[in-house]
N, C-alpha and C positions, 0 to 999 in steps of 0.2 A: 578432265581433272580427276586424279585418283582419289578415292575416298580416304579420309583421315584414318590413320591406323589407331585402333583402340588398344593401347598398351595395358590398360588396367584389367580388362576382361581376361586377358591371357595369363595373368599372374596366378600362381597357385593359391589355393584357399588359405593355406597357413600364412603366407605373406600378407594377404589381404586382412586376415585376422590380426596380424601383428600391427598393421597400419591402424586398424580400428581401435586397438588397445591404447593408443596415444590420444584418443579423442574422448570428449565428454559424450554423454548419451545423446544430447540434442544434436551435436555435430555429427555423431555417427549415423543417426537417422537421416540426416541430410545427404549423406553419401549415396543414398539409394537413387538419387537423381543422376548420378554419374555413370553408373553401369549396371547391367543386369546381375553381375557377380555380387556387387555390394547389396543389391536389392534382395538377392536370395539369402545372403548371410544374415541380413537384418530382419528377415521375415519372422513373424511370430511362430513359436513352436507350441503347438496345442498339446498340453499335457493334462489329462483328465484323471483325477484321483477322488475317490470317495473316502474321506477321513473324518475322524471325530475332531471336534473343536479343540480338544486337549492336545491333539497331535500337531496342531498348526505351527507352534513355535519351532519344533524340531524339523518339521517339513520345510519351513522357510529357511532355516539354517542350512539344511542340505542344498536348497536351491541357491543360496548365496555362495556356497562353495563349489558350485558345479561348473563354473567357467571363469575365464579371465578377460572376456571381451563383451561388448554390449550385446544384449540379447533380450528378447521379449518372450515370456512364457505365459500362457493362459491356463490358469489352474481352476479346475472345477471342484469345489468343496461342497459336500453334501452334509448338512447339519440337521440333526434331529432336535425338535423342540419338545421338551417334556411338559405336557399339559394334561388336563383331564381327558382330552380326546387326543390320543397320539397322532402326530402328523409330522411330515417331513417337508422342509422347504430347502430349496437349493440356492446356494449363494455362489456367485461366480466372482473370482478374484483374478484381475489382470495384474500380474507382478512384473515390473520392469526394473532391471538393475543396470546401472552404468558403471564404467570403470572409475569415474570420479567419486567413488564411495557414496553413490546415491541409490536410493530404492524408492520406487513409486508403486503404491498399492491402490488400485482402482477397483472398488467393489461394485459389481453389476448384478442386480437382482432380476428375477422374473417379475412381471407386472403384479403388484400387490399394493394394498393401502399402506401408506407410510405412518408408522406409529411414533409418538414422541419418545425420546430416550435421553439419558444422561451418559456422559463419557468421562471416565477418570483415567487419565494417562499419567502413570507414575513409573519411572525407571528405577529399578532397584539394583544395588551392586551385585554382580555375579561372581561366583567363585570359579576361576578358570580350571581348578583341579577337578571339579565335579564332572564337567562336560567340556573338555578343551575345544572340541570342534564347534559346538554351539556357541561358546564364548567368543572364539575368534571370528566367527561368522557375523554375529551381531555387533561386536565392537568395531568391526571394519566399516560399518555404515555411519556416515557423518551427516547425510542429508536424507530425510524421510518425508515423502509426500503422501498424505492420506486423502483420498478423494471418494466422495459419495458413500461414506460410512453410514449405515442404517442401524435400526434397532436390532436387526438380525445379526449384523456384523459386530456389534459393540463388544460383546464378550471376547470374540476372537481378537479384536484390535487391542483391547486392554491386556490380554495375555501376551500378545506379541510385543507390545510396547515396553513391558516390564524388562525386556532384555536389552533395550537400546541404551545402555549406560553411557556410551560415548557420543551420543548424538549432538550435533552442533547446530543444525538447522531443521526446524520442523514446520511443515506446511499442511494446513487442514483446509479443505475447500469443498463446497457444494454438498454439504451434509444435511439433507432435508430431514426434519424431525428432531434434530439435535437441539435440546433446550438448555442444557447446562454442560459446560466443559471445564474440567479441572486438569491443569497441567502442572506436574511437580517433577522438577529435574534437579540434578546436582549442579556441579560447576561447569559442565561441558556445554550446555545449551547457550548459544550466542544469539540466535535469530529465531523468531516465531512469527508466522504469518497465518492468520485466520480470515478467510474471505468467503463471501457468498454462502453463508449458512443462514437461510432466511428465518428460521424459527429460534435462533439463539437468543436466550434471555439473560443468562449469567455466564460470565467468563472469569475464571480465577486462575492466576498464574503465579507460581513460585519458582523462580530460577535466579539464583543470586548473581550470576555472571551474564545475564541477558543484556545484549547490547542493542538489539533492533527488534521492535515490535510493530507489526502491521495488522490493522483490523479494517475490514471493509464489509459493510452490511447495514442493518438497521441499528438504531440506538439500543445498546445492551448495557447491563450492569457489569462493568469491567473493574476487576481488582488486580492490581499488580503488587505482589508482596516481595519485599526485599529487592526492589528494582533500583538499586542504587547505582548500577553501572549502565543503565539504559542511556543510549546516545541518540538514537534515531527512532521516532515514533510517528506512525500514521493512524489517525482516527478519521476515517472516511465514512461518515454516516450517510452513504449514498441512497439508502432505502428509507430514510426518514425515521419516524418513530417506530420503536419496537412494541412488543406487547406490554412492557413495563410502564410505558408512558414516559413523560418527561419529569425527572426528579432533579431539581436544581442542586440540592446538596450532594447527591451522588456524582453529578458531573464535576462539581467543584472539588470533591475529594480526589477524583481521578486526575484532574489538572494539577492539583497540588502534588500528587505523587510523581508527576512528570516535570516538575519545575526545574530540574537540572539537565534536561535534554538539550542537545545542541541543534537538532534538526526536527522540525515538527510540521505535520500536515494536519489541517483541521477543516471541517466542513463549516462554511460561513454561517449557516443557519443556527449552528450550535451556539456561537458567540452572540448572535442576534437574540436568541431566545433567553440566554442568560441575562443579558442586559434588560430585556423586556420584563424578566421576572424579578428585577430589583437589584441585580448584582452591580456593584460599583467596583470595577477592577482595581482602581488605585487604593481602595480601602481594604483589599484582601491582605492576608498576612503573609503572602508570598509573592515573588517576582520570578519571571523567567530570565534570570540574570545571565545564564550561560547560552541562551538561545542565539544561534548564528544565522539560521535559515528557517524561514516560515513559508509554508505553502498553504495558501488559502484557496478553497475550491467551493463552487456553488453553481447553481443554474444561471444566475444573473446577479446584478448589483442593484440595490435600491437604497433608499435613504437610511433605513435602520441598519441594514447590513454594513453600509459604508461607515456609519457612525460607530457601530460596535467594533469594527476593525480598527478604526482610529483610536478608540480607547484601549483596546487590547495592546496595540503597539506601544502605548505609554508604559506598560509594565514589561517591555522587552528592551532594556537599555543597551544591550550589546548586539542587537540585530544588525546583520551585514547584508543579507540577501532576502528579498521578498518576491515570491512568485504567486501570481493571482491567475486562477484558471476559471474562466466563465464558460461553462458547458451547457448549452441550451437543451441538450438531450437528457440532462439530469432531472430528477423529480424536484419540483418546486414546492416548498412548504410555506404556507402562509403563517406568519407569526401570530399566535393567539394573544388575546388581551388577558393579562394575569390579575387584573383588578387590584393593582397596587397603587398607593398614593405617593410612594417614593421609588425612584429608580434612577438610572444613570442620567445625569442632567444633559448629556449630549443629545439625548433623544428629543428634547424639547427646544434646543437651541436652533436659531436660524443658521444658515450655512456660514455666513460671515463671522458670526460670534464663535461658532465651532472652530473655524480655521484659526482665528486669533488666539483661542484658548488652548488649542491642541499642543501637547508637548513635542519637542523636536527629538528625533532619534539621530544623533550626530554620527553614529557608526554606520548607518545605513548607506550602502554604496551602490547596490544593484537592485533594480525593480524591473520585473518582466510580467506582462499581462497577456494572456491568450484568450481568444474569443472576443476581442475588442470590436466595438461598433462606434465609429466616429460620430454618428448622429445621435447617440444616446447621451442625454444630458447628465444622467447620474454617473456615467463612466467618466465623462469629462470632469465633473466635480471631484471624483475620486483622484484623477490624475493631478488636479490642482492641489488637493489636500496633501497628497503624498509628496509633491514637489516642495510644499511648505514644511512638511515634517522632516525632510531629509536635506538639510542645507549643504551637505558635502557629497551629494549623490554624483556618482561617476557615469552611470548608465541607466537610462529608462527606455525600454523598448516595448512595443505592442505588436501582437500578431493578430490580424483581423480574421474574421470568420472565413474569408477567402484565402487564408494562409499567407497573405502578403505581410511582410514584417517591416516595421518602421521604427527608427530611433526617434524618441521624443525630446525636443529641446524647447527651452523657454526663450522667446524672442521679445525683447522690449518693443514697445510701440514705435519708438523712433528708429529701430533697426530693421524694420520689415523689408524695405526695398533693398537694403544692402545685402541681407542674407539671401534674398530671392535671386540676386545676380550671382552670388557665390555658389548657390546650390539649386540648379534648375529642376531637380527631381523632388523638390520639397513642396508639400502642401501645408497650408496654415489654417488654423481655426482660432477664433477669438476665445480667450479664457472666460470662464463663467462670470467673473466679476469685472470683465472688460478692462483689466489693468495690464495685460500683455497678450501675446499670441502663443498658441501651441504650434511648434514646427514639427511636422511629421516628415522625416527624411528617410528615403528608401535605403535600406541596408544593402551593402555589397555582398559578394560571395563569402567574405570572411565574417559576416554578421555585424560589421561596423559601418558607421557613417563618418563623414568628414568632421562631424561635430562630436564624435565620441569623446567623452570626458569633459564636455562643456554643457551639461544639461541645463544648468541654471543661468545660462547666458554669460 
């Protein structure tokens, strides 16, 4: 058999570059697996320059204008620190630009102790008549990713950022030592993502047209100013408490600022601690009246987390979709005792009383749970509670830790034998109050079972 003809490798570089120009940066990098020609074109170009930090904006502007196809350039910037003892420290910047108007700046330092620092990112209007080349370069960037910014790089980043007046999506990640972050943008910024900055204590954002905000890390003091257009928010406190500790009032102020969002992701322990600290959700002065989708995530479910979720759902009257993620790999935080004599009454109720007193969410149509364990009583109690809260539910499904997915249906005691004959792939479990059976029906390739749309029997 003759070997397959490699038509790509024989193409001229100019044609290959033209092909790459239609791809995003991520897709362009993937082409390196197709042929050696693509691998050569996408290989990093090592460009070493010794420049003053004040020259960085113009240098990056020239870099942005230097090509029309995906390319990686490694820039070596030598920055002098003015101290009583003159010294020089070298900061390495890996700059990557894609044709999809995206720029990635990854700061790599020599091994040195990380100092704490603050970062103020403010984009100021630029006059295109003063420096047309510089203006056109930065205004073309719509997506900016800042990674591993340190105290040494802070001044350079602030100077650079002031030029990004047309930025639409800002990502900041893995910035060790960053304690306070201030972001001020005009009307262009639509999405902000701040993740994995372990030392962050304060985050202030002013962006009047912000639509999506994503935060992942430890609990920080977060202030969203003029956030009237925010649609989608993620508050994933995966690393638990930050250095500020737990301040109930600050968390409530943040939630009130987000009361008009339509998609919300929350850490379960945050709601649990609020209720334990004395918060009665139904007595708050706000509701999540526009919330359509809630994603609740934590390491596991227990009585207080289940109850706090139930009470939070009572102030989400328009909720349509509920996603629950139980990830055993996440940090588990034990809820402290706040020494209060008044708190959410659900915490003291027995389960039967809780179920009967819980408000129904008649708009709730879809419930999905990942990380489910059939043998866990608390998880079965949660399913029972949710079935009761959502009388018009269309679909409830669970994905077990072994990645098998099941549609959950409610089977009356008198119908067990009938449904067993209709669905041989079904397994059953008695409900916690022994008034019906849970039916776990294996989903087909489409993700549906024969009982789809018949959750409540």
